[in-house]
N, C-alpha and C positions, 0 to 999 in steps of 0.2 A: 860804560866801563867794561861790561862783558865778563863778569866773574861767574864761575860755575863751582858750586860747593857740593859737598856730600855730607848728609846728616849721619852722624854716628850715634849709637846708643850709649846711654849711661849704665846699662845693665852690668851688674856685678855677679851674674850667674856664673856657674863653673865654666861653661863653654864660651863665655863672652870674652872678647879681647879688643876693647875700644882703642887702645894704643896701637895694636897691630893693624886695626882697621884704618887708623889715621896714616900710618906708614904706607899702607897699600894705596890709600887715596893720593898721597904725595907722589908715589912712584907712578901712578896712573895719570898724573897730570892735572888733577883737580886743583883749583885755586885756593879753596879753603875747606875746612871741616867745621861742622857746627854740632852743638849738643844742647838739649833742653834742660830746664831747671825745675825739677820736681823732687825735692828731697824726702818727701814723706810717702810711705806706701808699704804694702806687705811684700812686694817683689824686691829682691836685693838690687840696689843701685848705688852708684858712686855719686858723691857731691860734685856738681858740674865744674866748679872753678878749680878745685883740686885736680880733677881728672884732666881738664884742658891744659893746666900747667904741666902735668906729666907728659901730655901729648906734645906740647911745644918743645919740651926738653928732648923728646925722642925723635923730633923731626928737624928739618933745617930750612925748608922753603915755604911749606904750606901755611896759610894763615889759619887762625883759630877764632871761632865766633861763638858767643853765647846766644842761644836761640830760644827764648830770651831770658835774662835774669829777671825774676820777680822782684820788683823794687821793695816790697815790704819785708823781704827776708833779710836784707842787709842794709845798714845805715849808708846812705849815699856817699858821705865823706870817706868812709872806709872803702867803698867800691872804687872811689877815685884813686886812693892809695894803692889798692890791689891792682887796678888796671895799669897804673903807671909802672909798677914793678914788673908785671908780666910782660907788658909791651917792651920794656927796656931789655929784659933778659932774653926775650924771643927775637930780638932784632927788628922790632916794629911790626909784629905779625898779628896783633890782637885786633879783633873787631868786637866792640862792646855792644851787644844787643840787650836792650832793656824793655820791660813791659810793666804795666800797672799791677799785674798779678792776676792769675786765673782762678786758682782753686781755693775757694773759701774753706773747704774741708781741711786742706793742708795748713792754712793759717791757724785755724782753730786747734788742730792737732798739736801744732808746735807752740801754742800759747802766745801767738802773735796778735791776737785780736783779728776781727774781720772788718776790714775797711769797706765802706759803701762804694758803689761804682764811682761816684764823684770823688771820693777820697783817694781811690786808686789812681785816677787820672791826675788829680792834684799832686799826689806823691810822685808820680812819674815825671811830671813837668818840673817839680822842684828838684828832683834828683838830677835831671840833666843840667839845670842851672847851677846846682852846687858843684857837680863834677867838673863842668867847664870852668867855673869860677876858681876852684882849687887848682886846676891845671894851668891857669893863666895869670892869677893875681895873688899878690902877697897879702897876708893878714886879712883873709876873706871873711866877711860877715854876711850872713843871709838869714832872714827871718821869714819863714814860710808858715803855712798852716799845719804842715805835716813834719817838716824838718828844719833844723836851724844849724848854723855855725856861728862861732864868735871869734873873730880875729884869728882864724885858722890859717896856718902855713903848711903847705905841702911842698916838700923838697925831696928829691929834685923834681922840677917840672918836666913834663914829657918833652923829649928832644924831637920826636916825630909825631905827626898828627895821629890821634887815636879816633877812628870813625865810630860814631854812635848810630846804631840802627834801632828803630823802634818797631815793635809789633803791635799795631793799633788797628781799630775797626770803627769805633764810634765817631760821630761827627766832630765833637770837641777834641778828642784824642788825635784825629787825623789832622786837624788844624795845627795842633801843637807839633806834630811830626814835621809838617812842612816848615814851620817857623824855627824849629830847633835842631832837628836831626840831620844826619848825613845820609841816612838810608831808611827805607821803609820795607819791612819784611812781613807781609801778611801770609797766611797759610791758605792753601787751596781748599781745605775742608771747611774753614770758617768764612772764607770769601771766595766762592766759586766764580768761574769766568763771567757768568752772566751778571754778577754783582761787582766784581773787583774793579772794573774800568771806572765806575762812578766813584768808588772810594779813592782810587788813584787820582782822579781829577780834583778831588778835594785837597789831597796832599799837595799836588802841584800848584793849585791856585793859591794856597797859603804860602808855599815856598816863593812863588812869584811876587806876592805882596811884600815879602821880606827881602827880596832881591837875592834869593838863594836857589841852589839846585839840590835835588834829593835823588839818590840812587834808588831805583825800584827793583826789589828782589822778591821773586815769587818762590815760596816754600811749597814744593810739590812732591807728594808721594808717587813713586813710579814702580812699575813692574814690567821688565822686558821679558816677554814670553809669548811666542806665537800662539794665537788662539785665546790668550788671556783676555777676559772681558773687563772693560773699564767700569768703574762704579765705586760707590762708597768713598768718593773723594780721592780716587787713585787713577792716574794716567797709565794705562796698560795696553799691551799688544806686542807685536813684533817690533824689532828695532826700528824699522822704517816707519811703522805706525806711531811709535812713541816719539821719534824724531819729528815727524810731521805735526803731531799734536802740541809738543813743546814749542815748536817753531811758531805755531798759531798763537800760543800764549804770549810769546815775545811780541807778536803783533798787537797785543793789548797795551803795549808800552813798557813792558818789563825788559830791562837790559841785562839783568843777572838772575840766576836761579840757584836755589838750594834744593838738590834732589835727594829724596828720602827713599832708598830701596825698601821695598815691601817683600817680606818672606824670610825664611830661615837661611837662605843662601846669599848672605850679604856680600861676600867677596866676589862671588860669581856675578851678581847683579852689578856691583861696582865696575867690574871689568867690562861687562857688556855695555854699560853706559859710557865708559871712557873710550872704548874702541869703536863702538857702532853708533853712538848717539851724539856725543860731544863734538866729534869732527864736523858733523852736519850743522849743529847749532853754531859752532864758532864760525864756520864758513858763511852761514846764513846771516849771522849778526856782524860779520866783518872783523872777527877777532881770531887770530891764530895762536894756538898755545905756545908755539916756539918763539913768538915775539913778546910774550908776557914776561915781565920781570918786576921784582919788588924793589922800588927805589924810594928811599926816605919815607917808608910807611905807606906809599900809595902804589897802585898797580898802574904801570905805564907801558905803552907799546914801544 
């Protein structure tokens, strides 16, 4: 598919401007913006769904992605309703990223209980089943170990497909991703290049068993700066060096990327990526920005 996204911060600090960052990303030609879901902490932050809704209202073309919603924070049936509404109001621009939930400290702080690793994966799987069921079936009943619905109706149903991307790493979660998700979005820091190809093969094997295809999207921190040393999970260096390294990551089988600028100069980094890195990646991967358009909720050439 060849989508290139830009990760924006949920920071609510005085100097932060996530909506302005999203507008800049749209003007620079990125295909989507994404933001993470960590509502608890001492640093001031925005709630990601509310923030991305504001972003969607302030933009016209760029897609918005949750990277990724922690399933335990919100009942899946309500997420299904929230997603349909945002997707409809935005003209089909939502990418719904979901995960099992990362921070036990956040769950504990917010009084949500701390699910076990198995319960997190169970909850994520059930969430996808419930969300898809409510989007497609009337009077939907689901009885899972973590979540339930009873003769639930969600109207209106989505008019355009809403892609679901999962951020997963464990063997069982990867199998679920291949069987149920539209996309897989692992992070460079949690699954470095020397490991990620094996994980990807598990996703694709599961997808093949189910007769499905899954978009593979690599979430990569980057720093464009001559002389900058790569390390600590960051692809860094001159524009040519970053372009080459990201192109090599594409060779691992990733057809899309979410780029996370590192450093205080976010706008400058976004501009460098858009002007000096993305053209090389699009050419290398056979995707030209001028040929991309949003049609019925999907990106088509």
